[in-house]
Backbone as CSV, one residue per row, in Angstrom:
resi,resn,N_x,N_y,N_z,CA_x,CA_y,CA_z,C_x,C_y,C_z
1,MET,-17.953,87.274,195.004,-17.642,88.713,194.474,-16.967,88.547,193.609
2,GLY,-16.208,87.741,192.896,-15.270,87.776,191.378,-16.581,87.455,190.569
3,LYS,-18.030,86.947,190.913,-18.802,86.689,189.736,-19.435,88.279,189.505
4,ASP,-19.849,88.780,190.523,-20.231,90.301,190.756,-19.432,91.266,189.879
5,ALA,-18.420,90.852,190.316,-17.122,92.072,189.887,-16.974,91.612,188.203
6,ASN,-17.357,90.495,187.740,-16.918,90.001,186.114,-18.159,90.073,185.419
7,ALA,-19.317,90.318,186.171,-20.900,90.702,185.706,-20.526,92.327,185.908
8,LYS,-20.177,93.046,187.094,-20.096,94.730,186.267,-18.871,94.757,185.157
9,ARG,-18.227,94.300,185.238,-16.816,94.937,184.172,-17.732,94.288,182.989
10,LEU,-18.342,93.339,182.844,-19.008,93.051,181.391,-19.930,93.673,180.962
11,GLY,-20.913,94.434,182.303,-22.190,95.036,181.966,-21.514,96.516,181.172
12,GLY,-19.985,96.885,181.893,-19.678,98.215,181.640,-19.203,97.989,180.164
13,ILE,-18.737,97.294,179.686,-17.974,96.884,178.762,-19.591,96.688,177.293
14,VAL,-20.614,96.232,177.778,-21.691,96.243,176.907,-22.061,97.547,176.704
15,GLY,-22.428,98.365,177.897,-22.644,99.909,177.920,-22.228,100.487,177.525
16,THR,-20.815,100.903,177.160,-19.834,101.213,176.225,-19.981,101.161,175.011
17,TYR,-19.737,99.804,174.473,-20.499,99.442,172.638,-21.697,99.783,172.556
18,ALA,-22.764,100.047,173.239,-24.045,100.212,172.873,-24.259,101.603,172.602
19,VAL,-23.473,102.577,173.725,-22.950,103.812,172.926,-22.424,104.632,172.168
20,LEU,-21.615,103.343,172.047,-20.638,104.093,170.789,-21.140,103.577,168.999
21,ILE,-22.295,102.047,169.647,-22.870,101.973,168.370,-23.931,103.129,168.132
22,ILE,-24.548,103.494,169.199,-25.663,104.553,168.869,-24.951,105.772,168.499
23,PHE,-23.847,106.059,168.827,-22.954,107.696,168.000,-22.500,106.905,166.650
24,ALA,-22.194,106.015,166.121,-21.931,105.843,164.961,-22.958,105.812,164.196
25,ALA,-24.415,105.334,164.847,-25.288,105.570,163.800,-26.020,106.506,163.312
26,ILE,-25.560,107.419,164.019,-26.235,108.945,164.578,-25.045,109.454,163.097
27,SER,-23.896,109.281,163.072,-22.896,109.449,162.423,-23.074,109.299,161.020
28,ILE,-23.466,108.245,160.753,-23.363,107.273,159.398,-24.785,107.753,158.923
29,TYR,-25.789,107.841,160.155,-27.170,108.114,158.942,-27.227,109.237,157.902
30,PRO,-26.724,110.360,158.226,-26.823,110.937,157.332,-26.219,110.733,155.844
31,VAL,-25.078,110.274,156.228,-24.121,109.594,154.831,-25.132,108.775,154.239
32,SER,-25.992,107.895,154.451,-26.604,106.967,153.724,-27.476,107.677,153.139
33,ARG,-27.882,108.417,154.089,-29.144,109.648,152.961,-28.490,110.382,151.696
34,ILE,-27.372,110.520,152.088,-26.716,111.222,150.838,-26.717,110.490,149.472
35,VAL,-26.157,108.956,150.248,-25.715,107.928,149.236,-27.053,107.501,148.326
36,THR,-28.071,107.435,149.191,-29.590,107.271,148.722,-29.706,107.994,147.800
37,ILE,-29.769,109.243,147.976,-30.524,110.417,147.472,-29.444,110.515,145.878
38,SER,-28.076,110.217,146.110,-27.433,110.007,144.693,-27.767,109.148,143.833
39,LEU,-28.193,107.821,144.429,-28.421,106.771,143.474,-30.199,106.729,143.069
40,ARG,-31.195,107.608,143.755,-32.551,107.543,143.586,-32.753,108.515,141.967
41,PRO,-33.289,107.891,140.896,-34.156,108.518,139.762,-34.610,109.595,139.952
42,GLY,-34.826,110.714,138.699,-34.995,112.003,139.394,-36.795,111.982,139.660
43,ASP,-37.365,111.137,139.442,-38.632,111.182,139.791,-39.501,110.892,141.186
44,GLN,-38.161,110.478,141.857,-37.843,109.798,142.977,-37.452,110.692,144.423
45,LEU,-37.049,111.738,143.843,-36.381,112.335,145.018,-37.457,113.119,145.960
46,LEU,-38.406,113.069,145.528,-39.443,113.390,146.915,-39.522,112.442,148.120
47,SER,-39.381,111.209,147.479,-39.645,110.092,148.483,-39.407,109.866,149.882
48,THR,-39.982,109.372,150.688,-39.921,109.392,151.788,-39.557,107.981,152.137
49,SER,-38.909,107.233,151.736,-38.705,105.780,152.094,-37.348,105.377,152.382
50,LEU,-36.970,104.986,153.203,-35.671,104.467,154.328,-35.036,103.905,153.748
51,ALA,-35.345,103.017,152.539,-34.398,102.163,152.104,-32.872,102.957,152.057
52,ILE,-31.819,101.998,151.894,-30.687,102.929,151.344,-30.096,103.059,149.632
53,ILE,-30.789,101.335,149.422,-30.921,101.415,148.070,-31.852,101.756,147.242
54,PRO,-32.347,102.719,146.914,-33.836,102.896,146.222,-34.437,101.919,145.319
55,ASP,-35.690,101.777,144.838,-36.394,101.079,143.882,-35.875,101.974,142.361
56,GLY,-35.184,101.112,141.717,-34.624,101.631,140.319,-33.405,102.386,140.812
57,ALA,-32.796,102.180,141.697,-31.435,102.747,141.547,-29.976,102.946,140.601
58,SER,-29.766,103.538,139.968,-28.675,104.055,139.093,-27.973,104.620,139.251
59,LEU,-26.261,105.126,138.861,-25.673,105.648,138.589,-26.160,107.042,137.800
60,ARG,-26.932,107.317,137.032,-26.963,107.992,136.222,-26.322,109.813,136.781
61,ASN,-26.807,109.818,138.029,-26.244,110.971,138.704,-24.784,111.462,138.368
62,TYR,-24.409,109.857,138.856,-22.616,110.362,138.566,-22.681,110.202,137.336
63,VAL,-22.645,109.462,136.453,-22.656,109.614,135.075,-22.722,111.385,134.442
64,HIS,-23.870,111.801,134.790,-24.307,113.022,133.966,-23.090,114.220,135.016
65,LEU,-22.845,113.877,136.292,-21.978,114.911,136.876,-20.547,114.473,136.549
66,LEU,-20.442,113.362,135.753,-19.088,113.505,135.449,-18.612,113.977,133.993
67,THR,-19.423,113.782,133.247,-20.035,113.859,131.825,-20.020,115.105,131.137
68,GLU,-20.801,115.773,131.731,-22.140,116.729,131.597,-22.094,118.031,132.440
69,THR,-20.816,117.781,132.978,-20.514,119.216,134.236,-19.468,119.520,134.048
70,GLN,-18.657,119.994,134.669,-17.507,120.860,134.874,-16.830,120.103,136.017
71,PHE,-17.281,119.430,136.800,-17.159,118.664,138.171,-15.506,118.319,138.444
72,LEU,-15.113,117.524,136.809,-13.543,117.276,137.013,-12.544,118.312,136.911
73,ARG,-13.254,119.502,136.231,-12.124,120.407,136.486,-12.191,121.496,137.655
74,TRP,-13.675,121.366,138.585,-13.594,122.080,139.598,-12.574,121.476,140.692
75,MET,-12.788,119.542,140.554,-12.138,119.107,141.211,-10.294,118.981,141.256
76,LEU,-9.896,119.389,139.884,-8.535,119.741,139.381,-7.945,120.824,139.963
77,ASN,-9.124,122.299,140.003,-8.757,123.499,140.330,-8.484,123.252,141.847
78,SER,-9.446,122.378,142.951,-9.263,122.419,144.132,-8.393,121.199,144.723
79,LEU,-8.351,120.481,144.184,-6.173,119.402,144.263,-5.410,120.691,143.675
80,LEU,-5.472,121.267,142.938,-4.240,122.588,142.601,-3.745,122.787,143.856
81,VAL,-5.170,123.897,143.872,-4.839,124.738,144.899,-4.651,124.256,146.577
82,SER,-5.234,123.232,146.843,-4.691,122.656,148.163,-3.149,121.709,148.055
83,ILE,-3.260,121.230,147.303,-2.090,121.048,147.285,-0.665,121.746,147.582
84,VAL,-0.903,122.886,146.947,-0.100,124.066,146.824,-0.018,124.445,148.261
85,VAL,-1.433,125.160,148.569,-1.566,125.221,150.415,-0.952,124.384,151.105
86,THR,-1.147,123.241,151.096,-0.513,122.353,152.169,0.755,122.182,152.095
87,VAL,1.618,122.168,150.439,3.366,122.332,150.704,3.401,123.493,151.010
88,THR,3.082,124.524,151.125,3.624,125.989,151.116,3.222,126.108,152.938
89,GLY,2.308,125.535,153.340,1.708,125.731,154.972,2.859,124.809,155.555
90,VAL,3.074,123.538,155.317,4.161,122.496,155.752,5.564,123.474,156.428
91,ALA,5.665,123.848,154.426,7.117,124.227,154.775,7.596,125.716,155.583
92,PHE,6.965,126.482,155.470,6.525,127.662,155.963,6.266,127.379,157.854
93,ALA,5.968,126.588,158.353,5.266,126.456,159.761,6.347,125.349,160.135
94,SER,6.790,124.535,159.281,7.960,123.869,159.974,9.133,124.499,160.434
95,THR,9.238,125.475,159.499,10.818,126.209,159.832,10.143,127.468,160.637
96,ALA,9.009,128.265,160.346,9.037,129.237,161.288,8.737,128.335,163.079
97,GLY,7.894,127.560,162.828,7.704,126.814,164.563,9.070,126.404,164.968
98,TYR,10.439,126.007,164.217,11.378,125.422,164.833,12.166,127.000,164.973
99,GLY,12.182,127.681,164.435,13.357,128.988,165.112,12.328,129.830,166.126
100,LEU,10.784,130.089,166.278,10.287,130.027,167.553,10.631,129.778,168.906
101,SER,10.838,128.174,168.511,10.797,127.493,169.655,12.275,127.261,170.223
102,ARG,13.351,127.217,169.067,14.797,127.175,169.642,15.378,128.483,169.507
103,TYR,15.369,129.539,169.007,16.213,130.772,169.480,15.391,132.149,169.791
104,LYS,16.221,132.543,170.245,15.862,133.934,171.204,16.361,135.265,170.038
105,PHE,15.508,136.489,170.112,15.526,137.462,169.578,14.751,137.747,169.694
106,ALA,14.744,139.754,169.410,13.907,140.525,169.838,12.659,140.260,168.808
107,GLY,11.970,140.757,169.919,10.429,141.063,169.003,9.635,139.391,169.246
108,LYS,10.400,138.240,169.360,9.766,136.943,169.485,8.428,136.660,170.339
109,GLY,8.330,137.307,171.652,7.014,137.249,172.392,6.259,138.133,171.372
110,ALA,6.213,139.233,170.942,5.121,140.165,170.070,4.619,139.398,169.240
111,MET,5.884,138.372,168.242,5.405,137.822,167.218,4.474,136.986,167.563
112,LEU,4.589,135.983,168.732,4.178,134.782,169.276,2.859,135.255,169.349
113,SER,2.820,136.356,170.385,1.278,136.973,170.433,0.332,137.492,169.463
114,GLY,0.884,137.767,168.292,0.357,138.404,167.125,-0.384,137.066,166.540
115,LEU,0.320,136.137,166.595,-0.194,135.002,165.669,-1.142,134.954,166.665
116,LEU,-1.291,134.543,167.983,-2.563,134.214,168.827,-3.541,134.650,168.329
117,VAL,-3.225,136.224,168.346,-4.424,137.322,168.190,-4.792,137.466,167.250
118,THR,-4.251,136.680,166.175,-4.989,136.373,164.804,-5.890,135.525,164.795
119,GLN,-5.688,134.613,165.530,-7.037,133.554,165.535,-8.210,133.999,166.019
120,MET,-8.156,134.720,166.826,-9.621,135.417,166.987,-10.662,136.121,166.034
121,PHE,-10.128,136.466,165.046,-10.487,137.070,164.042,-10.960,135.660,163.053
122,PRO,-12.343,135.722,162.269,-13.243,134.659,161.622,-12.015,135.347,160.191
123,ALA,-12.042,134.578,159.468,-11.693,134.310,157.846,-12.204,135.676,157.037
124,THR,-13.546,135.872,157.616,-14.555,136.590,156.563,-14.219,137.754,157.167
125,MET,-13.957,138.365,158.482,-13.642,139.533,158.897,-12.797,140.368,158.009
126,LEU,-11.649,139.015,157.604,-10.517,139.751,157.087,-10.601,139.997,155.333
127,LEU,-11.927,139.461,154.831,-12.004,139.882,153.920,-12.117,140.752,153.286
128,LEU,-12.360,142.007,153.307,-12.282,142.893,152.927,-10.973,143.665,152.701
129,PRO,-9.944,143.626,154.367,-8.598,143.924,153.787,-7.551,143.309,152.707
130,LEU,-7.998,141.917,152.678,-7.530,140.819,152.051,-7.545,141.124,150.353
131,TYR,-9.531,141.483,150.112,-9.504,141.571,149.069,-8.976,142.770,148.117
132,VAL,-8.783,144.052,149.316,-7.993,145.200,148.666,-6.644,144.935,148.390
133,VAL,-5.983,144.057,148.855,-4.446,143.439,148.846,-4.510,142.881,147.589
134,LEU,-5.133,141.860,147.271,-5.330,141.423,145.775,-5.498,142.095,144.657
135,ILE,-6.259,143.286,145.099,-6.749,144.223,143.852,-5.261,145.066,143.522
136,LYS,-4.588,145.128,144.518,-3.510,146.470,144.497,-2.514,145.473,143.969
137,LEU,-2.595,143.934,144.315,-1.511,143.307,143.327,-2.074,142.919,142.273
138,HIS,-3.147,142.924,141.443,-3.568,142.450,140.311,-3.630,140.603,140.681
139,LEU,-4.097,140.295,141.706,-4.097,138.967,142.094,-5.593,138.174,141.981
140,LEU,-6.638,139.326,141.878,-7.823,138.797,142.210,-8.588,138.093,141.087
141,ASN,-9.323,136.842,141.057,-9.711,136.196,140.357,-8.315,135.160,139.754
142,SER,-7.462,134.873,140.375,-6.234,133.937,139.847,-5.906,132.694,141.136
143,TYR,-5.229,132.070,140.896,-5.034,130.554,141.751,-3.998,131.078,142.849
144,LEU,-3.208,131.847,142.389,-2.317,132.345,143.417,-2.623,133.545,144.269
145,GLY,-3.858,134.094,143.915,-4.526,135.416,145.011,-5.272,134.524,145.601
146,ILE,-6.146,133.435,145.816,-6.884,132.240,146.447,-5.568,131.550,147.392
147,VAL,-4.653,131.151,146.845,-3.377,130.263,147.234,-2.815,131.354,148.762
148,ILE,-2.629,132.899,148.002,-2.067,133.391,149.368,-2.605,133.655,150.352
149,ILE,-4.310,133.801,150.043,-4.718,134.010,151.356,-5.758,132.757,152.469
150,TYR,-5.315,131.799,151.576,-5.686,130.389,152.203,-4.306,130.285,153.101
151,THR,-3.248,130.529,152.514,-2.286,130.095,153.343,-2.031,131.163,154.368
152,ALA,-2.306,132.410,154.151,-2.210,133.477,155.558,-3.156,133.305,156.770
153,THR,-4.146,132.343,156.148,-5.119,132.402,157.279,-4.701,130.679,158.051
154,ALA,-4.319,130.009,157.395,-3.783,128.976,158.299,-2.684,128.936,158.777
155,LEU,-1.642,129.731,158.187,-0.402,129.469,159.187,-0.504,129.768,160.731
156,PRO,-0.733,130.661,161.022,-1.045,131.345,162.526,-1.286,130.230,163.434
157,PHE,-1.945,129.268,162.966,-2.285,127.856,163.531,-1.600,126.998,163.492
158,CYS,-1.144,127.016,162.487,0.442,125.437,161.928,1.485,126.364,162.715
159,VAL,1.558,127.622,162.979,3.302,127.805,163.223,3.006,127.355,164.725
160,TRP,2.019,127.945,165.467,1.906,127.283,166.986,2.122,126.337,167.096
161,GLN,1.301,125.356,166.401,1.084,124.152,166.416,2.695,123.313,166.610
162,MET,3.046,123.698,165.321,4.397,122.958,165.051,5.615,123.720,166.288
163,LYS,5.436,124.765,166.714,6.111,125.411,168.116,6.051,124.946,169.136
164,GLY,5.129,124.559,169.443,4.805,123.553,170.990,5.324,122.199,170.144
165,TYR,5.086,121.511,169.395,5.660,120.396,169.385,7.342,120.099,169.177
166,TYR,7.922,121.566,168.763,9.407,121.029,168.610,9.523,121.574,170.451
167,ASP,8.789,122.067,171.411,8.805,122.472,172.566,9.423,121.148,173.325
168,THR,8.431,119.917,172.911,8.500,118.739,173.420,9.754,117.625,173.085
169,ILE,10.775,118.151,172.153,11.846,117.561,171.485,12.988,117.837,172.351
170,PRO,13.847,116.951,172.994,14.603,116.960,173.788,15.927,117.994,173.131
171,PHE,16.570,118.812,173.924,17.441,119.554,173.108,19.181,118.798,172.681
172,ALA,18.722,117.688,173.644,20.113,117.089,173.858,20.339,116.216,172.308
173,LEU,19.521,116.138,171.512,19.341,115.488,170.179,19.997,116.423,169.428
174,GLU,20.027,117.317,169.129,20.594,118.535,168.265,21.853,119.081,168.942
175,GLU,22.458,118.870,170.448,23.712,118.753,170.752,24.430,117.810,170.252
176,ALA,23.501,116.267,170.387,24.757,115.252,170.265,24.896,115.474,168.141
177,ALA,23.824,116.032,167.769,23.932,115.919,166.381,25.295,116.964,165.902
178,ARG,25.197,118.243,166.673,26.167,119.039,166.410,27.531,118.938,167.028
179,ILE,27.848,117.854,167.764,29.132,117.213,168.347,29.402,116.377,167.402
180,ASP,28.788,115.846,166.327,28.984,114.699,165.789,29.166,115.529,164.426
181,GLY,29.583,116.740,164.236,29.456,117.823,163.164,28.729,118.180,162.138
182,ALA,27.313,118.030,162.602,26.154,118.474,161.607,25.998,119.569,161.746
183,THR,25.835,120.535,160.340,25.052,122.050,160.526,24.207,122.175,161.464
184,PRO,23.737,123.491,161.439,22.191,123.149,161.968,21.508,123.055,160.945
185,TRP,21.310,123.296,159.876,20.649,122.608,158.959,20.302,121.409,158.348
186,GLN,21.107,120.783,158.649,21.519,119.149,158.845,20.711,118.706,160.347
187,THR,21.164,119.561,160.990,20.564,118.960,162.092,18.750,118.640,162.078
188,PHE,18.176,120.045,161.588,16.832,120.529,161.751,16.689,119.402,160.452
189,ARG,17.148,118.897,159.504,16.592,118.428,158.275,16.465,117.115,158.943
190,LYS,18.046,116.444,159.470,17.953,114.979,159.355,17.634,114.331,160.967
191,VAL,17.319,115.204,161.897,16.730,115.229,163.398,15.761,115.250,163.797
192,ILE,15.444,116.596,163.478,14.423,117.153,164.047,12.868,116.885,163.186
193,PHE,13.109,117.060,162.337,12.147,117.441,161.120,11.369,115.651,161.046
194,PRO,12.442,114.528,161.172,11.891,113.281,161.113,11.078,113.416,162.741
195,LEU,11.708,113.420,163.629,11.074,113.534,164.808,9.210,114.382,164.874
196,ALA,9.443,115.546,164.239,8.256,116.012,164.182,6.812,115.662,163.235
197,ALA,7.169,114.184,162.727,6.354,113.530,161.791,4.650,113.512,162.315
198,PRO,4.221,113.527,163.518,3.082,113.678,163.951,2.579,115.357,163.518
199,ALA,3.171,115.972,163.738,2.768,117.313,164.501,2.796,117.684,162.527
200,LEU,3.469,117.508,161.813,3.609,117.894,160.530,2.312,116.766,159.563
201,VAL,1.996,115.788,159.936,1.165,115.355,159.345,-0.516,115.927,159.758
202,ILE,-0.390,116.633,160.713,-1.693,117.170,161.792,-1.809,118.676,160.234
203,THR,-0.564,119.478,160.301,-0.160,120.660,159.685,-0.840,120.632,158.117
204,ALA,-0.259,119.268,157.768,-0.656,119.084,156.355,-2.266,118.911,156.221
205,LEU,-2.806,118.065,157.319,-4.066,117.999,157.263,-5.199,118.839,157.176
206,PHE,-4.597,119.643,157.667,-5.374,121.323,158.413,-4.909,122.244,157.485
207,SER,-4.021,122.430,156.912,-4.004,122.788,155.240,-4.702,122.644,154.008
208,PHE,-4.565,121.476,154.170,-5.729,121.022,152.972,-6.965,120.963,152.896
209,MET,-7.452,120.981,154.352,-9.021,121.135,154.318,-9.240,122.664,154.498
210,THR,-8.459,123.331,155.153,-8.642,124.911,155.273,-9.104,125.207,153.612
211,ALA,-7.973,125.140,152.690,-8.546,124.667,151.179,-9.770,124.037,150.190
212,TRP,-9.735,122.756,151.014,-10.798,121.981,150.360,-11.967,122.388,150.502
213,ASN,-12.343,122.756,151.785,-13.870,123.101,152.158,-14.119,124.607,152.273
214,GLU,-13.006,125.550,151.700,-13.535,127.067,151.844,-14.421,127.169,151.114
215,TYR,-15.588,128.527,151.136,-16.208,128.562,149.851,-16.226,130.477,150.473
216,VAL,-16.523,130.832,150.980,-16.647,132.460,151.308,-16.079,133.152,150.181
217,VAL,-14.466,132.830,150.900,-13.669,133.626,150.688,-13.526,133.422,148.835
218,ALA,-13.140,132.034,148.609,-13.428,131.587,146.900,-14.113,132.025,146.551
219,ASN,-15.734,132.105,147.020,-16.837,133.128,146.020,-16.459,134.185,146.100
220,VAL,-15.631,134.933,146.909,-15.512,136.473,146.404,-14.253,137.011,145.447
221,VAL,-12.834,135.846,145.191,-11.654,136.046,144.562,-11.859,135.837,143.487
222,LEU,-12.787,134.492,143.580,-12.914,133.700,141.908,-14.032,134.546,141.227
223,GLN,-13.778,134.643,140.065,-15.091,134.859,139.502,-15.470,134.321,138.251
224,ASP,-14.056,133.911,137.376,-14.326,133.208,136.086,-14.535,131.339,136.539
225,THR,-15.684,130.990,136.069,-15.955,129.488,136.185,-15.541,128.794,135.852
226,GLU,-14.518,129.097,135.118,-12.822,128.034,134.758,-12.075,127.680,136.414
227,LEU,-12.026,128.680,136.751,-11.478,128.755,138.022,-11.990,127.821,139.243
228,TYR,-13.096,127.795,139.288,-13.721,127.819,140.298,-13.269,126.457,141.105
229,THR,-13.208,126.227,142.344,-13.457,125.217,143.390,-14.198,124.094,143.176
230,LEU,-13.952,123.031,144.115,-15.609,122.256,144.301,-16.544,123.028,144.913
231,PRO,-16.430,123.684,146.392,-17.743,124.219,146.892,-18.528,124.976,146.031
232,LEU,-17.778,126.099,144.868,-18.321,126.862,144.297,-19.297,126.188,143.301
233,GLY,-18.242,124.999,142.549,-18.998,124.250,141.501,-20.380,123.518,142.108
234,LEU,-20.322,123.121,142.988,-21.309,122.211,143.697,-22.485,123.221,144.359
235,LYS,-22.135,124.631,144.837,-23.287,125.697,144.754,-24.061,125.524,143.521
236,MET,-23.196,125.717,142.549,-24.151,125.860,140.819,-25.484,124.931,140.830
237,PHE,-25.589,123.940,141.353,-26.630,122.857,141.123,-27.347,123.183,142.154
238,GLN,-27.313,124.744,142.720,-28.732,125.299,143.679,-29.109,126.217,142.681
239,GLY,-30.197,126.251,142.395,-30.932,127.800,141.837,-31.975,128.332,142.663
240,SER,-32.848,129.480,142.233,-33.532,129.965,142.594,-34.885,129.363,142.675
241,MET,-34.798,128.284,141.747,-36.104,128.211,141.136,-36.506,126.118,141.355
242,GLN,-34.933,125.811,141.348,-34.820,124.284,141.543,-33.360,124.003,141.982
243,THR,-33.525,122.657,142.754,-32.146,122.336,143.042,-32.140,120.906,142.623
244,GLN,-30.649,120.606,141.924,-30.379,119.588,141.601,-29.719,118.602,142.755
245,TRP,-30.741,117.783,143.193,-30.394,117.089,144.658,-29.507,115.868,144.469
246,GLY,-30.075,115.383,143.222,-29.455,114.158,142.682,-27.718,114.802,142.607
247,LEU,-27.439,115.496,141.782,-26.255,115.919,141.454,-25.620,116.305,142.475
248,TYR,-26.362,117.239,143.335,-25.534,117.511,144.816,-25.228,116.590,145.401
249,ALA,-25.949,115.535,145.497,-25.576,114.189,146.391,-24.128,113.697,145.766
250,ALA,-24.244,113.536,144.491,-23.502,112.392,143.954,-22.150,113.428,144.251
251,GLY,-21.760,115.039,143.785,-20.764,115.430,144.400,-20.506,115.787,145.612
252,SER,-21.130,115.451,146.246,-21.021,115.406,147.883,-20.087,114.467,147.998
253,LEU,-20.357,113.472,148.092,-19.992,112.143,148.491,-18.448,112.029,147.686
254,LEU,-18.594,112.342,146.073,-17.379,112.254,145.358,-16.377,113.572,145.931
255,VAL,-16.499,114.506,146.923,-15.848,115.378,147.107,-15.091,115.281,148.170
256,SER,-15.951,114.046,149.033,-15.354,113.944,150.416,-14.097,112.561,150.313
257,VAL,-13.953,111.773,148.960,-13.186,110.750,148.619,-11.729,111.035,148.833
258,PRO,-11.033,112.173,147.908,-9.689,112.712,148.335,-9.507,112.968,149.691
259,VAL,-10.378,113.339,150.939,-9.948,113.866,152.069,-10.016,112.500,152.764
260,VAL,-10.883,111.452,152.485,-10.740,110.435,153.097,-9.188,109.532,152.762
261,ALA,-9.298,109.539,151.865,-7.659,108.936,150.909,-6.607,109.647,151.587
262,LEU,-6.573,111.014,151.735,-5.251,111.567,152.251,-5.323,111.543,154.056
263,PHE,-6.360,111.115,154.792,-6.438,110.945,155.879,-6.032,109.157,156.366
264,LEU,-6.499,108.491,155.541,-6.098,107.062,155.419,-4.800,106.843,155.091
265,VAL,-3.757,108.158,154.372,-2.642,107.483,154.058,-1.650,108.258,155.033
266,LEU,-2.319,109.405,155.293,-1.210,109.745,156.409,-1.364,109.298,157.713
267,SER,-2.561,108.789,158.035,-2.632,107.986,159.196,-1.809,107.220,159.997
268,ARG,-0.889,106.477,158.783,-0.120,105.854,158.858,1.487,106.276,159.113
269,TYR,1.659,107.268,158.883,2.563,108.278,159.359,2.851,108.875,160.592
270,LEU,1.385,108.924,161.001,1.251,109.722,162.337,1.301,108.802,163.052
271,ILE,0.829,107.006,163.139,1.049,106.704,163.996,2.701,106.183,164.068
272,SER,3.281,105.757,162.965,4.763,105.315,162.826,5.415,106.425,163.329
273,GLY,5.159,108.121,163.246,5.735,109.495,163.497,6.264,109.258,165.426
274,LEU,5.069,108.500,165.993,5.171,108.652,167.288,6.294,108.020,168.098
275,THR,6.738,107.020,167.377,7.796,106.164,167.660,9.403,106.460,167.116
276,LEU,9.081,107.229,166.479,10.376,107.832,166.018,11.323,108.421,166.669
277,GLY,12.736,107.935,167.003,13.503,109.040,167.932,13.446,108.740,169.396
278,ALA,14.228,108.889,170.262,13.930,108.931,171.470,15.843,109.219,172.163
279,VAL,15.719,109.810,173.515,16.662,109.874,173.688,16.868,108.747,175.062
280,LYS,18.097,107.841,174.734,18.524,106.627,175.209,18.954,106.989,176.178
281,GLY,18.981,106.202,177.320,19.833,106.238,178.350,20.340,104.873,178.873
């Protein structure tokens, strides 16, 4: 019986790893093809070879992308917009979520319902009224205009998420801080805010990704090529008669670098934040 149980356990482990390997391969394969296309010479873009490193591989597409196009300018624009949206989103969501979680006031239920209802409408559906608002405020074709739209579309989800996480933090911690003489702001900043690190990390990632990857709204709001973000810039490599696939692939890989780096940095705080603070008995 012992041998049969061990055999079944071993078979289950092998099967689990086999499934994980298959799905990992499915996920990695498209990325490997993009790497291959970015390294191919211009006369081999239509090659059907499955080799990851193609014959005559070179970094010519990367050099061309970084030196002969406005890619660095587009990346700077995207970083600027994404960082501002992230900071604004975290600041507003962390405070608004705390207020909705801890305080009772008139209209609280309606406000929560309103935040939830906004998630039923895609950003493209709100594009026309937002476009009219930007025209009235003279913010069309500006960094501030695009930041306002991105922040407005990301905030409802972030506020709901932060409110839900604050609900899980015991109120006894705040009572203890108040007894020790802490003001409400000190209680929030020194006790609750550090404990909310996991939710803050998710809020920051969501806000950053909302601004970093968005194309439709940016295509409508931004008209000056000097203000283009990365999605708009990469779209310029696609023409009606010809598409520069080598530059497209190289740009796609470089675009993913800041996102991967941000996730790796914040993932440490996400893991450590899960163990911050507790009510000791």
